[in-house]
MIDOSE-1310 file (N, C-alpha, C; in nm, 2 decimals, decimal comma, always signed):
residues 58
xxxx	+1,06/+0,29/+0,30/+0,92/+0,31/+0,26/+0,90/+0,24/+0,13; +0,79/+0,18/+0,11/+0,75/+0,12/-0,02/+0,70/+0,22/-0,12; +0,74/+0,21/-0,24/+0,69/+0,29/-0,35/+0,65/+0,20/-0,47; +0,55/+0,25/-0,55/+0,52/+0,18/-0,67/+0,59/+0,25/-0,78
xxxx	+0,65/+0,17/-0,87/+0,72/+0,23/-0,99/+0,67/+0,15/-1,11; +0,63/+0,22/-1,21/+0,59/+0,16/-1,34/+0,71/+0,13/-1,43; +0,72/+0,00/-1,47/+0,82/-0,04/-1,56/+0,75/-0,10/-1,68; +0,76/-0,04/-1,80/+0,69/-0,09/-1,91/+0,54/-0,11/-1,88
xxxx	+0,48/-0,01/-1,81/+0,34/+0,00/-1,78/+0,29/-0,11/-1,68; +0,39/-0,17/-1,61/+0,35/-0,26/-1,51/+0,41/-0,21/-1,37; +0,32/-0,20/-1,27/+0,36/-0,15/-1,14/+0,45/-0,25/-1,07; +0,56/-0,20/-1,01/+0,66/-0,28/-0,93/+0,67/-0,21/-0,80
xxxx	+0,69/-0,29/-0,69/+0,71/-0,24/-0,56/+0,86/-0,23/-0,53; +0,90/-0,11/-0,49/+1,04/-0,09/-0,46/+1,05/-0,03/-0,32; +1,15/-0,07/-0,24/+1,18/-0,01/-0,11/+1,28/+0,10/-0,14; +1,25/+0,21/-0,08/+1,34/+0,33/-0,09/+1,37/+0,38/+0,05
xxxx	+1,49/+0,41/+0,08/+1,53/+0,47/+0,21/+1,65/+0,56/+0,20; +1,66/+0,65/+0,30/+1,77/+0,74/+0,30/+1,89/+0,68/+0,38; +2,00/+0,67/+0,32/+2,12/+0,61/+0,38/+2,20/+0,72/+0,45; +2,21/+0,84/+0,39/+2,27/+0,95/+0,45/+2,20/+1,08/+0,40
xxxx	+2,26/+1,20/+0,44/+2,19/+1,32/+0,40/+2,17/+1,33/+0,25; +2,26/+1,28/+0,17/+2,25/+1,30/+0,02/+2,25/+1,17/-0,05; +2,23/+1,06/+0,02/+2,23/+0,93/-0,05/+2,10/+0,85/-0,02; +2,02/+0,82/-0,12/+1,90/+0,74/-0,11/+1,92/+0,61/-0,19
xxxx	+1,87/+0,50/-0,14/+1,88/+0,37/-0,19/+1,74/+0,32/-0,23; +1,73/+0,27/-0,35/+1,61/+0,20/-0,40/+1,64/+0,05/-0,43; +1,57/-0,04/-0,37/+1,59/-0,18/-0,39/+1,46/-0,25/-0,42; +1,47/-0,34/-0,52/+1,35/-0,42/-0,55/+1,39/-0,53/-0,65
xxxx	+1,30/-0,63/-0,66/+1,32/-0,74/-0,76/+1,24/-0,71/-0,89; +1,31/-0,74/-1,00/+1,24/-0,73/-1,13/+1,29/-0,85/-1,21; +1,19/-0,92/-1,26/+1,21/-1,04/-1,34/+1,31/-1,14/-1,27; +1,29/-1,15/-1,14/+1,37/-1,25/-1,07/+1,51/-1,20/-1,03
xxxx	+1,54/-1,08/-1,06/+1,67/-1,02/-1,03/+1,66/-0,90/-0,93; +1,75/-0,90/-0,83/+1,75/-0,79/-0,74/+1,82/-0,67/-0,80; +1,76/-0,56/-0,79/+1,82/-0,43/-0,84/+1,83/-0,34/-0,72; +1,95/-0,28/-0,71/+1,97/-0,18/-0,60/+2,05/-0,07/-0,66
xxxx	+2,00/+0,05/-0,65/+2,06/+0,17/-0,70/+2,07/+0,28/-0,60; +2,15/+0,38/-0,62/+2,16/+0,50/-0,54/+2,12/+0,62/-0,61; +2,08/+0,72/-0,54/+2,04/+0,85/-0,60/+2,06/+0,96/-0,50; +2,06/+1,08/-0,54/+2,09/+1,19/-0,45/+1,96/+1,24/-0,38
xxxx	+1,84/+1,18/-0,43/+1,71/+1,21/-0,37/+1,63/+1,09/-0,38; +1,51/+1,09/-0,32/+1,42/+0,97/-0,33/+1,37/+0,96/-0,47; +1,34/+1,07/-0,53/+1,29/+1,07/-0,67/+1,40/+1,02/-0,77; +1,52/+1,07/-0,75/+1,63/+1,02/-0,84/+1,66/+0,87/-0,82
xxxx	+1,66/+0,83/-0,70/+1,68/+0,68/-0,68/+1,58/+0,60/-0,74; +1,45/+0,64/-0,74/+1,34/+0,57/-0,80/+1,36/+0,57/-0,95; +1,40/+0,69/-1,01/+1,42/+0,70/-1,15/+1,53/+0,61/-1,20; +1,64/+0,60/-1,12/+1,75/+0,52/-1,16/+1,71/+0,37/-1,15
xxxx	+1,63/+0,34/-1,05/+1,58/+0,20/-1,04/+1,50/+0,16/-1,16; +1,41/+0,25/-1,20/+1,32/+0,23/-1,32/+1,40/+0,20/-1,44; +1,50/+0,29/-1,46/+1,59/+0,27/-1,58/+1,67/+0,14/-1,58; +1,72/+0,10/-1,46/+1,79/-0,02/-1,45/+1,70/-0,14/-1,48
xxxx	+1,58/-0,13/-1,43/+1,48/-0,24/-1,46/+1,45/-0,25/-1,61; +1,43/-0,13/-1,67/+1,40/-0,13/-1,82/+1,52/-0,19/-1,90; +1,64/-0,16/-1,85/+1,76/-0,21/-1,92/+1,76/-0,36/-1,91; +1,73/-0,42/-1,79/+1,74/-0,56/-1,77/+1,62/-0,63/-1,84
xx	+1,51/-0,56/-1,85/+1,39/-0,63/-1,91/+1,37/-0,59/-2,06; +1,45/-0,51/-2,11/+1,43/-0,46/-2,25/+1,50/-0,54/-2,36
């Protein structure tokens, strides 16, 4: 499912899906780089993706 995530006040589109009962994956491009992270929930995967994008863009 597609989700919008704000990185530095700019909306980004991220794909998020459930890989197993306790593993969620968030994948998206930011500043020309693909970012893929895991989380224990949809919300945590999106939060990890946002932090990874901020780190790359900061």
